[in-house]
N, C-alpha and C positions, 0 to 999 in steps of 0.2 A: 459593507463589503459585498462584492459580487459573489454569485453562487458558483461561478466557475471562470475559467480562462479559456480563450480560444488558442489553439496551437498554430493557426495560420496555415494549415496544410490541407486545404480542401474541406469538405463537409465532415466534421468529426464531433463526436459527443464531447460535452464539456466534463472535465474532471473537477470536482469541488476544489475551490482555491486552496483550502487548508492542506490538501494533498498535492495539488499541482505545483505549489511553490517549492515543495520538496523534490518532486520528480524532476522538474525542469531547472532547479537551482544550479547556478554555476559552481564548479568545484575547483577553486583556485589551488595551485600547487601541483596539479597533475602533470605528469610527463606527457609529451606529445602523443605517444602511442596510447596512453590511458585516456587522454582527451578524445582521440579519434574513436576509440572503442565505446566510450560513453555516448558520443554523438550518434554512433550507429545503433546503439541500444535504444536511445530516445527516438530515433527515426523508426525503428522497428515497432515501438509502442504505437506510434502514429499509424503506421501501415496496418498493424494487427487490429487496431480499433476501427479503422475504416473498412478493411477488406475481410477481417477474420483471419485467424492463424492459417487455416487450411488453404485459403485462396491467395495468401500473400506470397510474394516471390523475393528472392535475393536482389533482383534487379530493381524492384520497387523500393526496397530499403535503401539501396545505393542512391537512387534518384531523389528520394525524400531527404537524404542526408547530404545531397549535393556532392557525392563522391562517386568513384568508379566502382563497378561490380567487383573488380579485382581487389580493391581495398577492403570490401566486405569479406571476401574469401581469405584475405590475409589475416583477418581476426577471427572469423568463424568458418569452419569447414562445411557446416550444414545448417539448414534452417532450425533444426532441433537444438543446435548449440546457441543460436540466437534466442530461441525460446527460453532456454535455461537462464541466459543472462537477463532477459526481460523479467522472468519470474522472480529472480533474486532481487532485482531492483525494486519491483513493485511490492514484493513481500516485505522487504526491509523498510520501504517507505511507509506502508500501512502500519506495520507493527511499531515502528518508531513513533509515529504520530499518535497512535492509540495509547502507547505507553506514556507519552508526554501528557496526555489528557487524564491519565490515571494517577498522576502524582498526588500524594496525600490520601489515596484510597487504600485503606489497610485491610479490608475484608476481601478474601479470595473470591467469595461468592459475588460481590459487587463488581470486582475487576472482571470476572468471567462474563457477567451480564453486560458490562460496557463493551467488551470486545465483541461479543456476539452481535449486539445491536449496531455497532459501528460498521461491521461488514454488511449487514442488511441495509443500513443507511446508505452505504455506497451504491448498492443496487437500486435504491429508491432515487438517489440523486443522479446517477449516471448508469442507466441500464446497459448501454453498449459496453461501457468499461467493465462492468461486472461480468457480462457474458464473455468478454475477451479474457478476463482473468481466469474464469473457469475453464475456458478452452486451453489457455496456456498452461494452467496447472495440470491438465490431463496430459499434455505433451511433455511437461517438465515437472516431474514430481518433487524436484528440489524446492519448489515454491512451498509445498506443504511442510517440508523438512525445516525450512527457514522459519515458518510460522510456528511450528511445533513447540519449540523451546519456550516461546512466550506463553502459549496456552498451557503447556505442561506446568510451568511455574505457578500460574494461577490455580490450576487444578490441585497441585500439591499443597499450596497455601490453604486452600479451602478444606482439604483433608486434614491438614495439621490443626486447623481451627475447629475441626469437628463439624463443619457446616456440610461437607460432602461425605457420603458413605458409598464407596464404589467397590465392586469385587476385584477390579484390576485397572491399572492405568491404561493399558492398551484398549480395553473395551470402552472405557470412558472417553478416550481420545477419538475413537471411531464414532461414538455417539455425537460428540461435539462437532467434529469435522464434517461428518456426513449430513447432519441436520443443518448446519450453517450453509454448506454448499447448496443443498437443495432449496433452502429458504432464499438464498441469493438468486438462484435460477427462477424460482417462482415469482419473486418480486420483480425481477427484471422483465418478466413477460407481462406484468401489469394485472390489475383487477383484484388486488388483495386489500384487506382492511387496513386502515390508516395505522393501527397499532400492532401490525403483524410482527414487527421486530420484538416488541415487548412480550407478545404471546409466545414467540419462539423461544426467547430467553427464559421465560417461565417454565416452558416444557423441558428445556435442557437442564435447568437447575433442579427441577423435580426428578428428572432422570438420573441426576448425580446424587440423589438421596435426600434432598431437602423436603421438608413438609410443604404441602401445596401452598398454604397461606403465606409462609415465609418466602417461598420462591417467588410468588406473585408480588409480595411487598418489595423485595429487592429489585426485581425487574422493572417495577414501576417508578423507581427513583429517576429523577431527571439526569440525563447524560451530562457529564461535565464537558465544558467547551474545550476545544483545542487551543492550547496557549500559543502565543506568537512564536514563530521560529526564531531561535537565537542564532545569529550568524556564527559560523565556525571561526576559530582563531585565524586560520589562513585567510578567510574571507575578510575579516576585520582588518588584518594586516595589509591585504591587497588594496582595500578601499582607502585606508589611510595613506598608503604609498601613492595611490592615484591622486588623492586630494592634495598631497604635498608636492607633487611633481611640478606644477606651475610656479610655485614659490621658489623651488630649488633652481628652476631654469632661469627665473628672473634674477636670482642672486648671482648665478654664474655669469649672466650677461652684464651685470653691473660691476663685476670684479675686474 
């Protein structure tokens, strides 16, 4: 399996294939306006990755999407609105794929360690993407809100299992989010130890109340692989219809 895929739009950092296949996957069944909006969001991801959020323009998004600037403004009034849509798509993609890899993991502490290390892994694999995500999350806090529910569920599970002991959820969430974001930034700039992700996860688990030896033991477990993506029902139906089309056409011609 390749480490990434190229988006074909100029010089752009590679996104790991296990994430790229979800970001760029077709969504059969969308209405025309929904398809156009998705194409614009995907174009914005390309532009933000190459230019940075601050330097990107609505005109560049339109050009990358092979659409007019007017079409962009029909869907998004400002670049901030585009950033929010990008943030939600990226957050949903990451959280979904991380959750897929956590199937069968019953311990809240291990689920937390997996999530922490996967975000840092993204910064290792695709530094430009990680920096773009951090920049977009600052412009669109909705990204953190989208991620919040996944992290909070693992935090609450760890507390319920008595693995975590925290004075309050809000403080614990600040510890997790702040530490992981800074770790992503640090890793994306290079020059960190190879096991930095594990070490950060150990520190966060310790901060959540685990004994140091146990926190280190959980963080050192091998990360579960990302499972293959399962096509949606709509995608399967569309693929079957496409495959059956030649046979139906031949049948009609013979009638």
